[in-house]
Backbone as JSON Lines, residues from 0, in Angstrom:
{"i":0,"aa":"M","n":[1.4,-11.9,-0.98],"ca":[1.26,-10.89,0.02],"c":[-0.03,-10.1,-0.15]}
{"i":1,"aa":"G","n":[-0.55,-10.01,-1.35],"ca":[-1.75,-9.23,-1.58],"c":[-1.54,-7.73,-1.54]}
{"i":2,"aa":"V","n":[-0.29,-7.32,-1.73],"ca":[0.07,-5.91,-1.63],"c":[0.5,-5.41,-3.0]}
{"i":3,"aa":"R","n":[0.13,-4.17,-3.33],"ca":[0.56,-3.61,-4.62],"c":[1.56,-2.47,-4.47]}
{"i":4,"aa":"K","n":[1.62,-1.85,-3.26],"ca":[2.53,-0.73,-3.07],"c":[3.04,-0.73,-1.63]}
{"i":5,"aa":"V","n":[4.32,-0.37,-1.48],"ca":[4.94,-0.26,-0.15],"c":[5.51,1.14,0.0]}
{"i":6,"aa":"R","n":[5.21,1.77,1.13],"ca":[5.71,3.12,1.39],"c":[6.51,3.11,2.69]}
{"i":7,"aa":"L","n":[7.65,3.78,2.67],"ca":[8.55,3.83,3.81],"c":[8.89,5.3,4.09]}
{"i":8,"aa":"K","n":[8.87,5.67,5.37],"ca":[9.26,7.01,5.77],"c":[10.2,6.89,6.97]}
{"i":9,"aa":"I","n":[11.39,7.46,6.83],"ca":[12.37,7.5,7.92],"c":[12.77,8.96,8.07]}
{"i":10,"aa":"G","n":[12.38,9.57,9.18],"ca":[12.62,11.01,9.33],"c":[11.92,11.77,8.22]}
{"i":11,"aa":"D","n":[12.65,12.57,7.46],"ca":[12.09,13.33,6.34],"c":[12.22,12.62,5.0]}
{"i":12,"aa":"V","n":[12.81,11.43,4.99],"ca":[13.05,10.67,3.75],"c":[11.85,9.74,3.5]}
{"i":13,"aa":"Q","n":[11.27,9.84,2.3],"ca":[10.15,8.98,1.93],"c":[10.44,8.25,0.63]}
{"i":14,"aa":"R","n":[10.07,6.99,0.58],"ca":[10.22,6.18,-0.63],"c":[8.95,5.34,-0.81]}
{"i":15,"aa":"T","n":[8.53,5.19,-2.06],"ca":[7.38,4.35,-2.4],"c":[7.75,3.48,-3.57]}
{"i":16,"aa":"R","n":[7.36,2.21,-3.51],"ca":[7.61,1.28,-4.61],"c":[6.39,0.42,-4.88]}
{"i":17,"aa":"Q","n":[6.18,0.15,-6.16],"ca":[5.18,-0.83,-6.55],"c":[5.76,-2.21,-6.3]}
{"i":18,"aa":"I","n":[4.94,-3.19,-6.01],"ca":[5.4,-4.54,-5.75],"c":[4.52,-5.52,-6.52]}
{"i":19,"aa":"S","n":[5.12,-6.55,-7.08],"ca":[4.34,-7.53,-7.85],"c":[3.71,-8.54,-6.89]}
{"i":20,"aa":"P","n":[2.61,-9.16,-7.29],"ca":[1.93,-10.11,-6.41],"c":[2.8,-11.29,-5.97]}
{"i":21,"aa":"S","n":[3.81,-11.63,-6.74],"ca":[4.65,-12.78,-6.38],"c":[5.77,-12.43,-5.41]}
{"i":22,"aa":"Q","n":[6.04,-11.16,-5.18],"ca":[7.12,-10.75,-4.27],"c":[6.72,-11.0,-2.82]}
{"i":23,"aa":"I","n":[7.71,-11.44,-2.03],"ca":[7.46,-11.65,-0.6],"c":[8.17,-10.62,0.27]}
{"i":24,"aa":"C","n":[9.02,-9.8,-0.34],"ca":[9.68,-8.74,0.41],"c":[10.12,-7.64,-0.55]}
{"i":25,"aa":"I","n":[10.52,-6.52,0.03],"ca":[11.05,-5.41,-0.74],"c":[12.21,-4.82,0.04]}
{"i":26,"aa":"V","n":[13.26,-4.41,-0.66],"ca":[14.46,-3.88,-0.01],"c":[14.67,-2.44,-0.45]}
{"i":27,"aa":"Y","n":[14.88,-1.58,0.52],"ca":[15.24,-0.2,0.27],"c":[16.67,0.0,0.74]}
{"i":28,"aa":"E","n":[17.48,0.66,-0.06],"ca":[18.82,1.07,0.37],"c":[18.84,2.59,0.35]}
{"i":29,"aa":"I","n":[18.98,3.19,1.54],"ca":[18.86,4.64,1.69],"c":[20.0,5.14,2.56]}
{"i":30,"aa":"N","n":[20.68,6.17,2.11],"ca":[21.68,6.85,2.94],"c":[20.96,7.84,3.83]}
{"i":31,"aa":"L","n":[21.14,7.69,5.14],"ca":[20.45,8.53,6.11],"c":[21.44,9.35,6.91]}
{"i":32,"aa":"P","n":[21.02,10.52,7.36],"ca":[21.88,11.3,8.24],"c":[21.99,10.61,9.61]}
{"i":33,"aa":"V","n":[23.04,10.93,10.33],"ca":[23.24,10.38,11.66],"c":[22.2,10.97,12.62]}
{"i":34,"aa":"G","n":[21.7,10.15,13.53],"ca":[20.77,10.63,14.55],"c":[19.52,9.79,14.62]}
{"i":35,"aa":"E","n":[18.75,10.03,15.66],"ca":[17.5,9.3,15.85],"c":[16.44,9.8,14.89]}
{"i":36,"aa":"M","n":[15.65,8.84,14.35],"ca":[14.57,9.17,13.43],"c":[13.42,8.2,13.64]}
{"i":37,"aa":"L","n":[12.24,8.63,13.33],"ca":[11.06,7.79,13.38],"c":[10.95,7.01,12.08]}
{"i":38,"aa":"L","n":[10.75,5.69,12.18],"ca":[10.53,4.84,11.01],"c":[9.05,4.5,10.94]}
{"i":39,"aa":"Q","n":[8.45,4.75,9.78],"ca":[7.06,4.4,9.54],"c":[6.98,3.65,8.22]}
{"i":40,"aa":"S","n":[6.06,2.68,8.13],"ca":[5.9,1.93,6.89],"c":[4.43,1.57,6.69]}
{"i":41,"aa":"W","n":[4.03,1.54,5.42],"ca":[2.67,1.24,5.05],"c":[2.66,0.33,3.83]}
{"i":42,"aa":"V","n":[1.62,-0.46,3.71],"ca":[1.39,-1.27,2.51],"c":[-0.01,-0.94,1.99]}
{"i":43,"aa":"T","n":[-0.16,-1.0,0.68],"ca":[-1.47,-0.76,0.06],"c":[-1.97,-2.08,-0.49]}
{"i":44,"aa":"D","n":[-3.17,-2.48,-0.06],"ca":[-3.78,-3.74,-0.46],"c":[-4.1,-3.73,-1.95]}
{"i":45,"aa":"A","n":[-3.79,-4.82,-2.63],"ca":[-3.97,-4.92,-4.07],"c":[-5.44,-4.92,-4.47]}
{"i":46,"aa":"R","n":[-6.3,-5.5,-3.67],"ca":[-7.72,-5.6,-4.03],"c":[-8.52,-4.37,-3.63]}
{"i":47,"aa":"S","n":[-8.4,-3.97,-2.37],"ca":[-9.25,-2.91,-1.86],"c":[-8.63,-1.52,-1.95]}
{"i":48,"aa":"N","n":[-7.34,-1.45,-2.26],"ca":[-6.59,-0.2,-2.31],"c":[-6.51,0.47,-0.93]}
{"i":49,"aa":"T","n":[-6.78,-0.3,0.12],"ca":[-6.7,0.2,1.49],"c":[-5.24,0.22,1.94]}
{"i":50,"aa":"Q","n":[-4.88,1.31,2.62],"ca":[-3.52,1.42,3.14],"c":[-3.52,1.06,4.62]}
{"i":51,"aa":"R","n":[-2.54,0.24,5.02],"ca":[-2.43,-0.14,6.43],"c":[-0.95,-0.16,6.82]}
{"i":52,"aa":"G","n":[-0.69,-0.13,8.08],"ca":[0.68,-0.15,8.56],"c":[1.33,-1.49,8.34]}
{"i":53,"aa":"A","n":[2.59,-1.47,7.95],"ca":[3.37,-2.71,7.84],"c":[3.89,-3.03,9.23]}
{"i":54,"aa":"Y","n":[3.88,-4.29,9.61],"ca":[4.22,-4.63,10.98],"c":[5.66,-5.11,11.17]}
{"i":55,"aa":"F","n":[6.45,-5.2,10.1],"ca":[7.81,-5.71,10.27],"c":[8.77,-4.94,9.37]}
{"i":56,"aa":"A","n":[9.84,-4.49,9.96],"ca":[10.93,-3.86,9.21],"c":[12.22,-4.37,9.82]}
{"i":57,"aa":"N","n":[13.19,-4.7,8.98],"ca":[14.43,-5.27,9.47],"c":[15.6,-4.48,8.91]}
């Protein structure tokens, strides 16, 4: 993947995890309050340390 860090924000809840070069996905298990919330996600490139938006969340 070429990613070293994954950041997830859902409403006011934020989580960040380091990821190894061999991983192809990361799973977050988070208890959230009921209601609509904005989901945002970012990945940090392992080489350039550039942060960009992640394009897929399931």
